[in-house]
VMD Tcl script that draws the C-alpha trace (Angstrom):
set ca {
  {14.50 -5.68 -7.32}
  {12.57 -8.85 -6.56}
  {8.80 -9.20 -6.27}
  {6.64 -11.72 -4.43}
  {2.86 -11.84 -4.37}
  {0.65 -13.71 -1.91}
  {-3.04 -14.54 -1.68}
  {-4.16 -13.45 1.78}
  {-7.35 -14.52 3.54}
  {-9.30 -12.66 6.19}
  {-8.67 -9.04 5.12}
  {-11.84 -6.94 5.02}
  {-11.01 -3.28 5.74}
  {-8.38 -0.55 5.69}
  {-7.27 -1.54 9.20}
  {-6.39 -4.96 7.77}
  {-4.38 -3.26 5.04}
  {-2.51 -1.16 7.60}
  {-1.75 -4.17 9.82}
  {-0.38 -6.28 6.98}
  {1.62 -3.36 5.57}
  {3.19 -2.63 8.97}
  {4.21 -6.23 9.67}
  {5.51 -7.00 6.19}
  {7.38 -3.69 5.95}
  {9.41 -4.71 9.01}
  {10.89 -7.75 7.21}
  {14.51 -7.15 6.13}
  {14.89 -6.38 2.43}
  {11.34 -5.08 1.92}
  {11.18 -1.77 0.05}
  {7.47 -1.59 -0.76}
  {4.26 -3.39 0.20}
  {1.12 -3.12 -1.94}
  {-2.08 -4.57 -0.49}
  {-5.01 -5.05 -2.86}
  {-8.01 -5.51 -0.59}
  {-10.42 -6.30 -3.46}
  {-8.15 -9.02 -4.87}
  {-7.00 -10.31 -1.44}
  {-3.36 -10.04 -2.49}
  {-0.19 -8.62 -1.02}
  {2.66 -7.75 -3.37}
  {6.10 -7.19 -1.88}
  {9.01 -5.49 -3.64}
  {12.56 -5.60 -2.32}
  {15.89 -7.37 -2.34}
  {16.77 -10.81 -0.95}
  {13.13 -11.40 0.02}
  {12.74 -14.32 2.44}
  {9.49 -16.17 1.65}
  {9.26 -17.74 5.10}
  {9.68 -14.40 6.89}
  {7.15 -12.69 4.62}
  {4.56 -15.39 5.22}
  {5.23 -15.26 8.98}
  {4.73 -11.47 8.97}
  {1.32 -11.85 7.30}
  {0.31 -14.49 9.85}
  {1.62 -12.25 12.68}
  {-0.70 -9.51 11.40}
  {-3.58 -11.94 11.93}
  {-4.33 -13.22 8.42}
  {-4.05 -16.43 6.46}
  {-1.64 -16.73 3.58}
  {-1.67 -19.15 0.68}
  {1.29 -20.21 -1.40}
  {2.97 -17.36 -3.29}
  {1.38 -16.38 -6.58}
  {3.64 -16.93 -9.58}
  {5.05 -13.52 -10.49}
}
mol new
graphics top color blue
foreach p $ca { graphics top sphere $p radius 0.5 }
foreach p [lrange $ca 0 end-1] q [lrange $ca 1 end] { graphics top cylinder $p $q radius 0.2 }
display resetview
């Protein structure tokens, strides 16, 4: 299973966590999404993870996303 982690800007509450989790979970290949509100990170576990689609899902949820964190 692959893992990708992103720094996400603009998250401030549990609603933010739910929004990001919902959007990212809909990306093909995603098995698990872990949002760390305190660290402003989103960690995605799955197979054949598409970086572009994952970043687009975070933006679709309404948040900024920096380059992936080295995992």
